C-alpha positions as CSV (number, residue, x, y, z in Angstrom):
1,M,0.0,0.0,0.2
2,T,1.6,3.4,-1.0
3,D,1.6,6.4,1.1
4,Q,-1.5,8.8,1.0
5,S,0.1,11.9,2.6
6,L,0.7,14.9,0.2
7,Y,4.6,15.3,-0.7
8,L,5.6,18.6,-2.1
9,H,8.8,19.0,-4.1
10,H,10.6,22.4,-3.5
11,A,13.3,23.9,-5.7
12,L,15.1,26.6,-3.7
13,A,17.2,29.4,-5.3
14,C,19.8,30.6,-2.6
15,A,22.3,33.3,-2.5
16,P,25.5,32.6,-3.7
17,R,27.5,30.4,-1.5
18,S,24.7,30.2,1.2
19,F,23.2,26.8,0.1
20,A,24.9,25.1,3.0
21,A,23.6,27.4,5.6
22,V,20.3,27.4,4.1
23,A,20.1,23.7,4.4
24,Q,21.1,23.9,8.0
25,R,18.3,26.4,8.8
26,L,15.9,24.6,7.0
27,S,16.7,21.3,9.0
28,S,16.1,23.3,12.2
29,L,12.6,24.7,11.6
30,D,10.1,22.8,13.8
31,W,8.4,21.1,10.8
32,P,6.2,19.0,13.3
33,G,4.7,22.4,14.7
34,Q,3.9,23.2,10.9
35,G,1.9,20.1,11.0
36,G,4.3,18.5,8.5
37,A,7.6,16.7,8.2
38,L,10.9,17.4,6.1
39,Y,11.3,14.4,4.1
40,G,15.1,15.4,2.9
41,I,17.5,18.4,1.6
42,W,19.8,17.7,-1.4
43,R,22.5,19.6,-2.7
44,S,23.2,19.7,-6.5
45,Q,25.6,17.5,-7.7
46,I,25.2,17.5,-11.8
47,G,22.5,19.4,-13.8
48,R,21.6,22.2,-11.4
49,P,22.9,25.3,-10.2
50,R,25.6,25.1,-7.1
51,D,23.4,27.5,-5.0
52,E,19.9,25.6,-5.6
53,L,18.8,23.2,-3.0
54,T,16.3,20.5,-3.8
55,A,14.1,19.7,-0.6
56,I,10.8,17.6,0.1
57,T,8.4,18.0,2.8
58,V,5.2,15.9,3.7
59,W,1.9,16.8,4.7
60,P,-1.2,15.2,6.0
61,E,-4.7,15.3,3.8
62,G,-6.0,18.8,4.0
63,A,-2.9,20.7,5.8
64,D,-3.1,24.2,5.2
65,L,-0.1,25.1,3.2
66,T,-0.9,28.6,2.4
67,Q,2.1,30.0,4.4
68,L,4.5,27.3,3.6
69,P,6.4,29.7,1.0
70,S,6.8,32.5,3.5
71,L,8.2,29.8,6.1
72,M,11.1,28.8,3.6
73,M,11.8,32.2,2.7
74,S,11.9,33.2,6.4
75,V,15.3,31.3,7.1
76,G,17.3,33.9,5.1
77,D,19.0,33.6,1.8
78,V,16.7,32.1,0.0
79,L,15.5,34.0,-3.1
80,Q,12.8,32.0,-4.6
81,V,10.8,28.8,-3.9
82,T,9.3,26.8,-6.4
83,S,6.8,23.7,-5.2
84,E,5.3,21.0,-6.8
85,P,2.5,18.7,-5.0
86,L,3.1,15.0,-5.4
87,R,1.0,11.6,-4.5
88,A,3.0,8.4,-4.0
89,T,2.5,5.6,-6.5
90,L,4.5,2.5,-6.1
91,R,6.6,4.0,-3.8
92,P,7.1,5.1,-0.8
93,A,4.9,3.1,1.4
94,D,5.3,5.3,4.2
95,P,6.8,8.8,4.7
96,A,10.2,7.7,6.5
97,P,12.9,9.9,5.0
98,P,16.2,8.4,3.6
99,R,19.2,8.3,5.5
100,R,21.7,6.9,3.7
101,Q,24.6,9.4,1.6
102,G,24.7,8.5,-1.9
103,N,24.5,9.7,-5.6
104,Y,20.4,10.7,-5.7
105,A,19.0,11.2,-9.1
106,F,15.5,13.4,-9.6
107,R,14.3,12.2,-13.0
108,W,11.2,13.6,-14.3
109,F,8.8,12.3,-16.7
110,E,5.7,13.6,-19.0
111,L,3.8,11.1,-20.8
112,A,0.2,10.7,-22.0
113,E,-2.3,9.0,-19.4
114,S,-3.0,6.2,-21.9
115,N,0.8,5.1,-21.3
116,W,0.7,5.3,-17.6
117,E,-0.4,1.9,-16.5
118,E,2.3,0.3,-18.6
119,F,4.7,2.6,-17.5
120,L,3.8,1.6,-13.9
121,S,4.0,-2.1,-14.5
122,L,7.4,-1.8,-16.3
123,C,9.0,0.1,-13.1
124,A,7.7,-2.8,-10.8
125,A,9.0,-5.4,-13.0
126,A,12.5,-3.7,-13.4
127,W,13.2,-2.5,-10.0
128,P,14.0,-5.6,-8.2
129,G,16.7,-6.4,-10.5
130,F,18.0,-2.9,-10.8
131,E,18.2,-2.5,-7.2
132,S,20.0,-6.0,-6.7
133,A,22.4,-5.6,-9.5
134,Y,23.5,-2.1,-8.9
135,D,23.3,-1.7,-5.1
136,S,20.7,0.9,-5.5
137,Q,17.5,1.4,-4.0
138,V,14.2,3.3,-5.7
139,I,13.2,5.8,-3.1
140,G,9.8,6.8,-4.6
141,L,7.7,7.5,-7.7
142,W,5.6,10.2,-7.4
143,R,2.7,11.5,-9.6
144,C,2.4,15.3,-10.0
145,V,-1.0,16.6,-8.9
146,N,-1.4,19.5,-11.2
147,A,-0.8,17.7,-14.7
148,E,-3.0,18.7,-17.5
149,P,-5.9,16.3,-18.3
150,G,-5.1,13.5,-20.2
151,R,-1.1,13.8,-19.3
152,V,1.1,12.7,-16.4
153,R,3.9,14.3,-15.1
154,A,5.9,12.2,-12.6
155,L,8.8,12.2,-10.2
156,L,11.4,9.1,-10.0
157,L,13.8,9.4,-7.1
158,T,16.7,6.9,-7.0
159,R,19.8,6.4,-4.8
160,R,23.0,4.9,-6.0
161,P,26.0,4.6,-4.0
162,D,28.1,7.0,-6.1
163,L,28.5,8.4,-9.5
164,S,30.6,5.4,-10.9
165,M,27.3,3.2,-10.1
166,W,25.4,5.6,-12.3
167,E,27.7,4.8,-15.1
168,R,27.6,1.5,-14.3
169,S,23.7,0.7,-14.2
170,K,23.7,2.2,-17.9
171,I,26.0,-0.5,-19.0
172,P,24.5,-4.0,-18.9
173,A,26.3,-6.9,-18.0
174,G,24.6,-10.5,-18.9
175,A,21.1,-11.5,-19.5
176,A,19.4,-10.3,-16.3
177,E,21.0,-6.8,-16.2
178,A,20.0,-6.8,-20.1
179,E,16.3,-7.4,-19.4
180,V,16.4,-4.9,-16.8
181,R,17.7,-2.2,-19.1
182,R,15.5,-3.3,-22.0
183,R,12.3,-2.6,-19.5
184,L,13.9,0.8,-18.6
185,S,14.4,1.6,-22.2
186,R,10.6,0.6,-22.9
187,R,9.7,3.0,-20.2
188,Y,11.5,5.8,-21.3
189,D,9.9,5.3,-24.9
190,L,6.4,5.7,-23.4
191,C,7.4,9.2,-22.5
192,D,7.2,12.5,-24.5
193,A,9.7,13.8,-22.3
194,T,12.3,12.8,-19.5
195,W,15.4,14.9,-17.8
196,V,17.2,14.2,-14.9
197,H,19.7,15.8,-12.6
198,T,21.9,14.3,-9.6
199,T,22.1,15.6,-6.1
200,T,23.7,14.2,-2.6
201,L,21.9,14.1,0.6
202,L,22.5,17.2,2.9
203,T,20.2,15.5,5.3
204,A,22.1,12.1,5.6
205,D,22.8,10.5,8.9
206,D,25.9,8.3,8.0
207,R,28.0,10.8,6.0
208,A,28.4,14.4,5.0
209,D,29.4,15.1,1.3
210,D,31.7,18.2,1.2
211,V,33.1,17.5,-2.6
212,R,33.3,20.4,-4.6
213,W,31.0,19.3,-7.2
214,S,30.6,22.7,-8.9
């Protein structure tokens, strides 16, 4: 059973060289006191500006979110917040946040509603082989709430141990991995558009990431 919470994906444009301080202040906010929870904060690795943070928050059905942009801006050095409401599909089953450091890929999809069920079926079939072959985890697949009628926009969040495994996962070795790649390739072919950027997890428990990615 998938989680029925409302998830919000946030892209936060921060003042120059301030992303680490902004992330720390965001982590220190009283999210339970606001009625929600912080799912995670990620820093840009490849594909997004250095001083842009990605955050996900989780809220119960019917929560009043009108003051959320002001709350996030109030920590200082946040120039703009763009938020996208999401609903979990196949994963996650609950709002327990990811805790392990790694290479986190945010991949967006746009496709016709008529292709959505096959898309989900391919995901469910490919994920077990993907996770076992590459020491990787599918964190979640969310559907965007505000898509146009007849259209689907979705967000897939995956974790790999590092960037080398990102490359390794694109080059199948053996028949089992080739079948995983076939299913994922078919999934991509169902989409009208897809794009990805990679990040590392600033709210990880096991280790910090202080690599200079930009």
